[in-house]
Wavefront OBJ file of the C-alpha trace (Angstrom):
o trace
v -45.329 -27.384 -13.485
v -44.852 -26.697 -9.809
v -44.166 -23.652 -7.621
v -41.717 -25.432 -5.347
v -38.910 -23.324 -3.912
v -35.403 -24.403 -4.982
v -33.690 -26.734 -2.563
v -30.132 -25.876 -1.615
v -27.885 -28.839 -2.317
v -24.587 -29.358 -4.007
v -25.024 -29.844 -7.716
v -23.122 -32.130 -10.017
v -21.667 -29.227 -12.025
v -20.011 -27.806 -8.914
v -17.558 -30.700 -8.973
v -16.201 -29.053 -12.110
v -16.527 -25.342 -11.414
v -16.554 -24.869 -7.636
v -14.300 -27.579 -6.225
v -12.069 -26.265 -3.379
v -10.222 -29.586 -3.246
v -9.078 -29.207 -6.856
v -8.734 -25.479 -7.504
v -6.322 -26.166 -10.380
v -8.893 -28.357 -12.087
v -11.698 -25.842 -11.439
v -9.535 -23.197 -13.099
v -8.958 -25.453 -16.092
v -12.651 -26.215 -16.491
v -13.695 -22.575 -16.075
v -11.048 -20.957 -18.207
v -12.198 -21.789 -21.731
v -15.876 -21.096 -21.121
v -14.836 -17.483 -20.617
v -13.858 -17.038 -24.250
v -17.403 -16.411 -25.454
v -18.434 -14.150 -22.590
v -19.926 -16.342 -19.900
v -18.743 -15.265 -16.450
v -17.099 -17.303 -13.697
v -19.704 -15.932 -11.303
v -22.422 -17.698 -13.287
v -20.711 -21.052 -13.450
v -19.688 -20.928 -9.778
v -23.055 -19.679 -8.532
v -24.549 -23.068 -7.737
v -27.285 -22.474 -10.302
v -28.270 -25.616 -12.228
v -26.532 -26.004 -15.563
v -29.063 -27.386 -18.012
v -27.952 -28.967 -21.248
v -30.060 -28.542 -24.360
v -29.447 -31.637 -26.491
v -29.900 -30.015 -29.894
v -31.130 -32.542 -32.461
v -32.111 -29.922 -35.023
v -29.917 -29.194 -38.032
v -30.071 -28.835 -41.800
v -29.417 -32.582 -42.020
v -32.450 -33.324 -39.831
v -35.272 -31.188 -41.274
v -37.906 -32.919 -39.131
v -36.125 -31.533 -36.059
v -34.875 -28.261 -37.506
v -37.567 -26.300 -35.656
v -35.492 -26.875 -32.503
v -32.873 -24.438 -33.806
v -35.466 -21.742 -33.056
v -37.219 -23.460 -30.163
v -33.937 -23.661 -28.249
v -34.117 -19.890 -27.788
v -37.355 -20.246 -25.856
v -35.943 -23.185 -23.893
v -33.025 -20.921 -22.919
v -35.438 -18.210 -21.803
v -37.279 -20.666 -19.600
v -34.072 -22.011 -18.074
v -32.786 -18.506 -17.297
v -36.082 -17.325 -15.845
v -36.173 -20.344 -13.527
v -32.669 -19.649 -12.249
v -30.633 -22.005 -14.425
v -27.822 -21.688 -16.940
v -28.416 -23.116 -20.442
v -25.670 -24.851 -22.417
v -26.677 -26.048 -25.883
v -24.826 -28.832 -27.703
v -25.407 -30.901 -30.873
v -26.417 -34.537 -31.034
v -25.758 -37.014 -33.839
v -28.211 -36.342 -36.706
v -30.798 -39.016 -37.456
v -33.080 -38.373 -40.437
v -35.361 -41.299 -41.295
v -36.152 -40.300 -44.886
v -32.617 -39.769 -46.125
v -30.038 -41.748 -44.115
v -28.792 -44.769 -46.053
v -28.720 -47.714 -45.671
v -31.173 -46.938 -42.819
v -31.510 -44.456 -39.975
v -31.981 -47.402 -37.609
v -28.235 -47.915 -37.829
v -27.691 -44.550 -36.121
v -30.061 -44.851 -33.157
v -27.466 -46.711 -31.087
v -24.681 -44.425 -32.341
v -26.610 -41.327 -31.231
v -27.278 -43.050 -27.916
v -23.577 -43.674 -27.336
v -22.643 -40.088 -28.170
v -25.269 -38.604 -25.886
v -24.283 -40.881 -23.003
v -20.701 -39.599 -23.212
v -21.862 -35.970 -23.278
v -24.294 -36.256 -20.378
v -21.817 -38.205 -18.277
v -18.567 -36.441 -19.081
v -19.604 -32.785 -19.032
v -20.780 -30.501 -16.166
v -24.534 -30.853 -16.693
v -27.071 -31.026 -13.868
v -30.064 -31.701 -16.094
v -30.977 -31.899 -19.765
v -33.728 -30.962 -22.189
v -33.948 -33.712 -24.807
v -35.130 -32.231 -28.110
v -36.871 -34.869 -30.195
v -38.896 -35.229 -33.369
v -37.875 -37.638 -36.121
v -38.409 -41.310 -35.332
v -35.208 -42.405 -33.630
v -34.245 -39.120 -32.000
v -36.759 -39.866 -29.240
v -35.661 -43.374 -28.197
v -31.947 -42.602 -28.547
v -32.319 -39.591 -26.239
v -34.390 -41.443 -23.641
v -32.033 -44.435 -23.727
v -29.084 -42.137 -23.000
v -30.884 -40.217 -20.261
v -31.747 -43.522 -18.576
v -28.155 -44.729 -18.699
v -26.746 -41.562 -17.150
v -29.808 -40.775 -14.988
v -29.583 -37.051 -14.505
v -32.862 -35.070 -14.447
v -34.205 -35.058 -18.020
v -37.273 -33.790 -19.840
v -38.383 -34.391 -23.441
v -39.373 -31.545 -25.768
v -40.910 -32.679 -29.055
v -40.602 -30.437 -32.093
v -44.137 -31.309 -33.208
v -45.691 -32.480 -36.476
v -46.064 -30.501 -39.687
v -49.310 -28.750 -40.513
v -51.850 -30.893 -42.334
v -51.008 -31.552 -45.966
v -53.563 -31.251 -48.753
v -53.479 -32.596 -52.312
v -56.277 -31.826 -54.758
v -58.731 -31.164 -51.954
v -57.897 -34.280 -49.939
v -55.741 -34.704 -46.840
v -52.249 -35.812 -47.795
v -50.463 -37.406 -44.873
v -46.681 -37.626 -44.898
v -45.452 -41.084 -45.802
v -48.970 -42.485 -46.073
v -49.629 -40.542 -49.275
v -46.456 -41.975 -50.812
v -47.516 -45.565 -50.202
v -50.959 -44.755 -51.598
v -49.567 -42.997 -54.688
v -47.015 -45.758 -55.216
v -49.908 -48.179 -55.701
v -51.760 -45.749 -57.995
v -48.639 -45.180 -60.073
v -48.029 -48.926 -60.452
v -51.668 -49.377 -61.452
v -51.258 -46.697 -64.149
v -53.718 -44.290 -62.520
v -51.261 -41.356 -62.177
v -48.026 -40.259 -63.848
v -44.638 -39.427 -62.329
v -45.327 -35.724 -61.830
v -48.597 -36.413 -60.048
v -46.799 -38.903 -57.799
v -44.129 -36.363 -56.849
v -46.583 -33.512 -56.351
v -48.725 -35.523 -53.958
v -45.658 -36.335 -51.873
v -44.515 -32.707 -51.849
v -47.969 -31.489 -50.849
v -47.854 -33.654 -47.736
v -45.029 -31.564 -46.225
v -46.351 -27.979 -45.930
v -44.373 -26.671 -42.944
v -41.644 -27.272 -40.390
v -42.056 -30.368 -38.243
v -42.012 -34.139 -38.433
v -44.608 -36.474 -40.011
v -48.175 -35.225 -39.651
v -49.495 -38.802 -39.705
v -49.363 -41.204 -36.757
v -46.059 -42.507 -38.078
v -43.131 -43.396 -35.886
v -42.250 -39.766 -35.121
v -45.693 -38.831 -33.795
v -45.939 -42.209 -32.097
v -42.657 -41.956 -30.215
v -43.324 -38.412 -29.052
v -46.784 -39.473 -27.878
v -45.174 -42.358 -26.001
v -42.604 -40.055 -24.382
v -45.623 -38.253 -22.975
v -47.296 -41.546 -22.007
v -44.129 -42.577 -20.177
v -44.299 -39.354 -18.182
v -41.181 -37.680 -19.599
v -42.863 -34.700 -21.338
v -45.118 -31.941 -20.109
v -48.764 -32.794 -20.673
v -49.863 -32.087 -24.247
v -46.324 -31.608 -25.545
v -46.254 -34.374 -28.130
v -48.970 -33.330 -30.579
v -48.637 -29.515 -30.827
v -47.838 -28.751 -34.491
v -44.352 -27.332 -34.979
v -45.664 -24.145 -36.595
v -48.144 -23.295 -33.809
v -47.402 -20.556 -31.255
v -48.101 -23.101 -28.504
v -44.952 -24.981 -29.544
v -42.755 -22.042 -28.515
v -44.737 -21.672 -25.313
v -44.209 -25.364 -24.550
v -40.489 -24.903 -25.167
v -40.375 -22.087 -22.608
v -42.280 -24.094 -20.009
v -40.086 -27.110 -20.628
v -36.993 -24.988 -20.002
v -38.431 -23.755 -16.720
v -39.404 -27.232 -15.651
v -35.931 -28.551 -16.495
v -34.508 -26.354 -13.720
v -37.186 -27.384 -11.236
v -36.587 -31.110 -11.704
v -32.907 -30.564 -10.902
v -33.850 -28.894 -7.609
v -36.271 -31.778 -6.975
v -33.702 -34.378 -8.109
v -36.412 -36.005 -10.232
v -34.648 -38.422 -12.570
v -35.653 -40.870 -15.326
v -35.220 -43.759 -12.869
v -38.002 -42.230 -10.742
v -40.392 -42.161 -13.698
v -39.577 -45.064 -16.008
v -41.195 -47.980 -14.212
v -42.769 -51.109 -15.649
v -46.186 -49.553 -15.066
v -45.146 -46.538 -17.146
v -44.039 -48.765 -20.027
v -47.296 -50.709 -19.913
v -49.127 -47.363 -20.080
v -47.124 -46.615 -23.222
v -48.005 -49.975 -24.810
v -51.711 -49.399 -24.191
v -51.498 -45.826 -25.481
v -49.764 -47.039 -28.628
v -52.671 -49.348 -29.403
v -55.245 -46.611 -28.811
v -53.514 -44.115 -31.107
v -52.869 -46.678 -33.867
v -49.165 -46.221 -33.255
v -46.216 -47.398 -35.291
v -44.901 -50.952 -35.181
v -41.490 -49.376 -34.617
v -42.669 -48.607 -31.101
v -41.987 -52.250 -30.241
v -38.177 -52.266 -30.656
v -37.855 -48.696 -29.398
v -39.837 -49.276 -26.203
v -37.942 -52.526 -25.668
v -34.651 -50.633 -26.006
v -35.713 -47.836 -23.651
v -36.927 -50.329 -21.061
v -33.673 -52.256 -21.331
v -31.610 -49.168 -20.571
v -33.976 -48.124 -17.786
v -33.554 -51.511 -16.112
v -37.237 -52.363 -16.583
v -38.390 -55.882 -17.448
v -40.483 -55.637 -20.599
v -41.375 -58.881 -22.336
v -42.242 -59.472 -26.013
v -45.609 -60.941 -24.984
v -46.493 -57.721 -23.133
v -47.656 -56.343 -26.497
v -50.220 -59.142 -26.690
v -51.160 -59.369 -23.016
v -51.454 -55.646 -22.287
v -51.929 -54.011 -25.689
v -53.832 -56.301 -28.047
v -57.315 -55.842 -26.595
v -57.092 -52.029 -26.492
v -59.426 -50.356 -29.040
v -58.386 -47.818 -31.668
v -59.523 -44.368 -30.501
v -57.481 -41.972 -32.690
v -58.971 -41.441 -36.146
v -55.597 -40.474 -37.606
v -53.782 -41.757 -40.703
v -52.625 -44.395 -41.490
v -55.184 -46.320 -39.401
v -57.749 -43.510 -39.624
v -58.686 -40.472 -41.711
v -57.248 -37.283 -40.192
v -53.826 -35.733 -39.505
v -51.862 -34.118 -36.710
v -53.396 -30.645 -36.623
v -56.921 -31.833 -35.988
v -55.662 -34.526 -33.608
v -53.994 -31.816 -31.512
v -57.082 -29.596 -31.530
v -59.215 -32.567 -30.504
v -57.113 -33.005 -27.370
v -54.149 -35.038 -28.576
v -52.547 -37.817 -26.584
v -53.817 -36.577 -23.179
v -57.404 -37.033 -24.433
v -56.608 -40.569 -25.586
v -55.031 -41.379 -22.224
v -58.001 -39.816 -20.402
v -60.253 -42.331 -22.168
v -57.962 -45.190 -21.149
v -57.845 -43.940 -17.574
v -61.635 -43.726 -17.311
v -61.897 -47.264 -18.675
v -59.457 -48.579 -16.065
v -56.819 -49.358 -18.685
v -54.161 -46.941 -17.456
v -52.131 -46.723 -14.255
v -52.822 -43.199 -13.028
v -50.428 -43.424 -10.087
v -47.275 -43.284 -12.217
v -44.953 -40.392 -11.450
v -44.251 -37.924 -14.246
v -41.824 -35.147 -15.053
v -44.503 -32.572 -14.197
v -44.118 -33.495 -10.518
v -47.670 -34.810 -10.483
v -49.113 -38.245 -11.127
v -50.374 -39.247 -14.543
v -53.964 -39.138 -13.287
v -53.462 -35.579 -12.054
v -51.982 -34.588 -15.424
v -55.006 -35.999 -17.263
v -57.669 -34.376 -15.109
v -60.142 -32.549 -17.361
v -58.492 -33.676 -20.600
v -61.591 -35.105 -22.278
v -61.606 -34.860 -26.094
v -63.321 -31.923 -27.772
v -63.781 -33.554 -31.200
v -65.362 -36.990 -31.140
v -64.884 -37.527 -34.866
v -61.120 -37.575 -34.314
v -60.847 -39.032 -30.809
v -63.513 -41.614 -30.125
v -64.953 -42.603 -26.736
v -63.540 -45.850 -25.372
v -66.848 -47.684 -25.868
v -67.338 -46.333 -29.434
v -63.944 -47.006 -31.058
v -62.932 -47.139 -34.694
v -61.849 -50.737 -34.134
v -61.874 -53.229 -31.316
v -58.676 -55.102 -30.376
v -56.367 -52.718 -32.244
v -53.009 -53.613 -30.703
v -50.189 -55.748 -32.043
v -50.778 -59.453 -32.597
v -47.703 -61.364 -31.424
v -46.847 -64.407 -33.536
v -44.326 -67.223 -33.314
v -43.644 -70.497 -35.116
v -40.916 -72.284 -37.053
v -40.231 -69.140 -39.094
v -39.358 -67.019 -36.051
v -39.681 -66.877 -32.265
v -41.296 -63.444 -32.324
v -42.980 -61.112 -34.794
v -45.815 -58.605 -34.657
v -48.710 -57.548 -36.839
v -50.459 -54.202 -36.464
v -54.176 -54.962 -36.272
v -55.401 -51.365 -36.557
v -54.452 -51.274 -40.278
v -56.078 -54.595 -41.222
v -58.715 -53.464 -43.710
v -62.130 -55.036 -44.158
v -61.113 -56.080 -47.676
v -58.017 -57.858 -46.313
v -60.071 -59.518 -43.600
v -62.687 -60.716 -46.085
v -60.101 -62.163 -48.488
v -57.877 -63.928 -45.971
v -59.467 -64.321 -42.562
v -63.148 -65.158 -43.007
v -63.168 -68.491 -44.867
v -66.091 -70.462 -43.363
v -64.827 -73.030 -40.899
v -61.297 -71.535 -40.999
v -61.875 -68.043 -39.663
v -58.617 -66.389 -38.669
v -56.483 -68.926 -40.545
v -54.829 -68.435 -43.935
v -52.472 -70.535 -46.052
v -50.560 -69.337 -49.063
v -47.577 -69.977 -51.283
v -44.423 -68.060 -50.345
v -42.428 -65.969 -52.771
v -39.131 -65.093 -51.109
v -36.983 -62.009 -51.775
v -33.456 -61.484 -50.454
v -33.447 -57.764 -49.718
v -35.339 -54.902 -51.313
v -33.164 -54.842 -54.434
v -34.307 -58.396 -55.204
v -37.909 -57.441 -54.512
v -37.877 -54.419 -56.830
v -36.124 -56.405 -59.552
v -38.455 -59.399 -59.550
v -41.851 -58.395 -58.118
v -43.351 -58.092 -61.620
v -41.725 -61.261 -62.981
v -44.643 -63.330 -64.366
v -42.704 -66.548 -63.795
v -43.155 -66.098 -60.023
v -46.878 -66.682 -60.477
v -47.871 -64.183 -57.794
v -51.619 -64.148 -57.261
v -53.997 -63.077 -54.491
v -53.146 -66.217 -52.500
v -49.410 -65.502 -52.437
v -47.521 -64.506 -49.297
v -44.659 -62.105 -50.024
v -41.571 -62.654 -47.846
v -38.487 -60.461 -47.528
v -35.403 -61.413 -45.539
v -31.931 -59.998 -44.981
v -33.590 -56.835 -43.654
v -32.926 -57.143 -39.913
v -30.293 -55.550 -37.646
v -27.544 -57.888 -38.862
v -28.677 -58.426 -42.420
v -29.275 -54.900 -43.658
v -27.475 -53.757 -41.346
v -29.630 -51.741 -38.964
v -33.046 -53.163 -39.927
v -34.826 -51.412 -42.762
v -38.422 -50.356 -43.389
v -38.899 -52.634 -46.389
v -41.524 -55.159 -45.259
v -44.503 -53.135 -46.519
v -44.213 -54.620 -50.021
v -46.931 -53.818 -52.521
v -48.374 -56.461 -54.884
v -47.188 -56.723 -58.497
v -48.652 -54.296 -60.977
v -51.077 -56.783 -62.528
v -52.803 -57.295 -59.169
v -52.887 -53.574 -58.420
v -54.644 -53.011 -61.731
v -57.265 -55.529 -60.586
v -57.803 -53.520 -57.391
v -55.888 -55.803 -55.019
v -54.036 -53.253 -52.895
v -52.266 -55.552 -50.437
v -51.034 -59.114 -50.015
v -49.979 -60.860 -46.813
v -46.333 -59.971 -46.235
v -43.691 -61.253 -43.819
v -40.183 -59.984 -43.098
v -37.332 -59.741 -40.639
v -37.095 -55.997 -41.164
v -39.389 -53.170 -40.135
v -42.163 -51.138 -41.718
v -42.709 -47.411 -41.884
v -45.069 -46.218 -39.179
v -46.888 -44.290 -41.905
v -47.684 -47.485 -43.844
v -51.190 -48.922 -43.987
v -49.997 -52.376 -45.024
v -50.959 -55.267 -42.698
v -47.586 -57.001 -42.478
v -45.936 -59.520 -40.172
v -42.650 -57.873 -39.309
v -39.780 -57.412 -36.841
v -39.305 -61.195 -37.114
v -36.709 -62.421 -34.632
v -34.332 -64.121 -34.937
v -33.726 -62.729 -38.399
v -32.507 -64.688 -41.392
v -28.927 -63.434 -40.993
v -28.909 -64.797 -37.436
v -30.092 -68.238 -38.532
v -33.808 -67.668 -37.996
v -36.400 -69.774 -39.778
v -36.781 -67.334 -42.672
v -33.282 -68.385 -43.786
v -34.577 -71.879 -44.570
v -37.765 -70.836 -46.383
v -37.917 -71.340 -50.158
v -40.145 -69.882 -52.857
v -43.004 -72.327 -53.400
v -43.232 -73.414 -49.770
v -46.623 -73.019 -48.158
v -47.074 -70.928 -45.011
v -49.926 -71.157 -42.535
v -50.832 -68.033 -40.566
v -53.139 -68.720 -37.629
v -54.367 -65.554 -35.937
v -56.304 -67.561 -33.354
v -53.226 -69.371 -32.040
v -50.698 -66.624 -32.817
v -48.763 -68.985 -35.103
v -46.889 -68.535 -38.372
v -45.291 -71.685 -39.779
v -43.812 -72.935 -43.019
v -45.453 -76.225 -43.887
v -42.138 -78.008 -44.335
v -41.126 -81.060 -42.304
v -38.291 -80.826 -39.814
v -36.014 -83.166 -41.757
v -36.192 -80.981 -44.851
v -35.517 -77.860 -42.787
v -32.423 -79.525 -41.330
v -31.262 -80.472 -44.819
v -31.642 -76.878 -45.998
v -29.468 -75.630 -43.161
v -26.590 -77.251 -44.980
v -27.032 -74.642 -47.726
v -25.955 -71.946 -45.262
v -27.464 -68.596 -44.339
v -28.428 -66.413 -47.329
v -25.629 -63.887 -47.966
v -25.921 -60.245 -46.897
v -23.958 -57.141 -47.945
v -20.473 -56.675 -46.494
v -19.780 -53.977 -43.896
v -19.476 -50.621 -45.642
v -18.220 -48.504 -42.721
v -16.369 -49.062 -39.426
v -19.559 -48.360 -37.481
v -21.483 -50.984 -39.460
v -18.911 -53.571 -38.406
v -19.031 -52.520 -34.748
v -22.844 -52.457 -34.876
v -23.147 -55.921 -36.386
v -20.732 -57.420 -33.883
v -22.697 -56.140 -30.908
v -26.388 -55.620 -31.814
v -29.235 -57.757 -30.470
v -32.434 -58.749 -32.297
v -35.530 -56.583 -32.787
v -37.463 -58.581 -30.188
v -34.893 -57.358 -27.657
v -34.848 -53.781 -28.926
v -31.815 -54.078 -31.235
v -29.593 -52.649 -28.498
v -25.843 -52.996 -28.061
v -24.918 -56.102 -26.108
v -23.761 -55.173 -22.628
v -24.743 -51.498 -22.885
v -27.732 -51.923 -20.579
v -25.370 -53.023 -17.794
v -24.421 -49.353 -17.464
v -27.153 -47.686 -15.446
v -27.416 -44.529 -13.320
v -23.763 -43.860 -14.059
v -23.953 -40.208 -12.960
v -23.984 -41.394 -9.342
v -20.206 -41.641 -9.568
v -18.462 -38.542 -10.981
v -16.078 -39.157 -13.878
v -12.340 -38.926 -13.242
v -10.608 -35.589 -13.685
v -8.853 -35.150 -16.990
v -5.501 -33.700 -15.847
l 1 2 3 4 5 6 7 8 9 10 11 12 13 14 15 16 17 18 19 20 21 22 23 24 25 26 27 28 29 30 31 32 33 34 35 36 37 38 39 40 41 42 43 44 45 46 47 48 49 50 51 52 53 54 55 56 57 58 59 60 61 62 63 64 65 66 67 68 69 70 71 72 73 74 75 76 77 78 79 80 81 82 83 84 85 86 87 88 89 90 91 92 93 94 95 96 97 98 99 100 101 102 103 104 105 106 107 108 109 110 111 112 113 114 115 116 117 118 119 120 121 122 123 124 125 126 127 128 129 130 131 132 133 134 135 136 137 138 139 140 141 142 143 144 145 146 147 148 149 150 151 152 153 154 155 156 157 158 159 160 161 162 163 164 165 166 167 168 169 170 171 172 173 174 175 176 177 178 179 180 181 182 183 184 185 186 187 188 189 190 191 192 193 194 195 196 197 198 199 200 201 202 203 204 205 206 207 208 209 210 211 212 213 214 215 216 217 218 219 220 221 222 223 224 225 226 227 228 229 230 231 232 233 234 235 236 237 238 239 240 241 242 243 244 245 246 247 248 249 250 251 252 253 254 255 256 257 258 259 260 261 262 263 264 265 266 267 268 269 270 271 272 273 274 275 276 277 278 279 280 281 282 283 284 285 286 287 288 289 290 291 292 293 294 295 296 297 298 299 300 301 302 303 304 305 306 307 308 309 310 311 312 313 314 315 316 317 318 319 320 321 322 323 324 325 326 327 328 329 330 331 332 333 334 335 336 337 338 339 340 341 342 343 344 345 346 347 348 349 350 351 352 353 354 355 356 357 358 359 360 361 362 363 364 365 366 367 368 369 370 371 372 373 374 375 376 377 378 379 380 381 382 383 384 385 386 387 388 389 390 391 392 393 394 395 396 397 398 399 400 401 402 403 404 405 406 407 408 409 410 411 412 413 414 415 416 417 418 419 420 421 422 423 424 425 426 427 428 429 430 431 432 433 434 435 436 437 438 439 440 441 442 443 444 445 446 447 448 449 450 451 452 453 454 455 456 457 458 459 460 461 462 463 464 465 466 467 468 469 470 471 472 473 474 475 476 477 478 479 480 481 482 483 484 485 486 487 488 489 490 491 492 493 494 495 496 497 498 499 500 501 502 503 504 505 506 507 508 509 510 511 512 513 514 515 516 517 518 519 520 521 522 523 524 525 526 527 528 529 530 531 532 533 534 535 536 537 538 539 540 541 542 543 544 545 546 547 548 549 550 551 552 553 554 555 556 557 558 559 560 561 562 563 564 565 566 567 568 569 570 571 572 573 574 575 576 577 578 579 580 581 582 583 584 585 586 587 588 589 590 591 592 593 594
């Protein structure tokens, strides 16, 4: 934070509350705020009015800590000379929202845009936590472009089950395999999952929640060290206070998202994602944020700028530890310090602290080398996302940091064909079909099978679902085969340790190549060339197109229909068509309402 003196300039909120040209409108705007005790002197004082975008509620337990943290944010805003106004945002809870929380990211974005644009706010504190609360908030702040700062709620404390670390999400996928293999019963399965959630906060693994809050920091939109502080730690309340103070300062400085969110900042985030073993969901979310910030980010950027970055964070699912120890080891700033020293980070990027990224990272070397490795002694080399294309899709990614040695030995090290694998496809239309038929012996699934799921993208689900991390049938699990090659046009939980090809675009429901794949076809996956193709001749593919696109469920709500009619593909961020045309809209005040 800085010690800059406030600059005297006319604030946006004064057009509502202190407008001599429209005294009747000023009276109308002021009048109803009086009914809970705020004074006209406050609102007409020229002090910055700072919104607190409250994402915490009983429906969003991962973010519920913000109900308490907002009090400290208020204290910081008041002490810095601002006026806090708290308001709710649309709830997004990954674990519970059906058919998928991805459906609501764009809905929350739209709601927040209208609030930030249409109400008398000079700046905003964006409270984030659960997966999609972070991108939706940053997308909205970019569209409106008033001074904004991100406050993460932080991960849960480390979970423990029978003396072993139990990471949220990751333990469920692990126990799901053990249960299918007959190694545990139902009660043991449930208890392991419950043990992974010991306190307030979001996932304690490097799932999508921890990833997106780390990337908010990498983009320069959070105070240094904000992302990884566990929700239950005292430092989380202290960070909330400092964030509130800084929110007022950035209004005086007129420091906006458009000043921070540059292409260089997004490339920093891509590199950081690789180094932390971040979620594959970072790809559509970063694409969406860049789109709304007016930054050119290309699908191949994940390969060009992120693939060769090593894995430095020894955190589940790609590593061994959880959020508490990651924070104590130095967290995301320590990871970025390693990248900066290795020349893999742009240190000149501006940040919400008022300093450059390099200045923020000064002295942030890791304190625990078991958890955060030196750049030249990583857990894995080349740990970013492999970008693939072929006649099945134009774009898909595979997270290399979770490719196990067993998987590599079985599929990628055949002498003379290293990095190339061929297998027979077994195709499922949605997760219901998968769960119904995965153990059907007539499918003949063996260790050379490639599992494929379609109808799981933005149009097909709708919203794109985390269903691509399919486990093998029970008979293979009992033989110790924990994973098969999997492909899908949906997403995968950031907590999953399954090496899957996912986010395939265009999806089946949009006429992508997966629509024309049939069970029994052979697929070739070539890691060396970044190719994934069905070994079916073009004439046969054209013939199959006459069968039509595989059916998907009908719209169940009005929003689902609106979403499907306007959403783009995952390669493009699954944003609303045309929404990114609206940028820096706060430059022009909205019309008066009477």
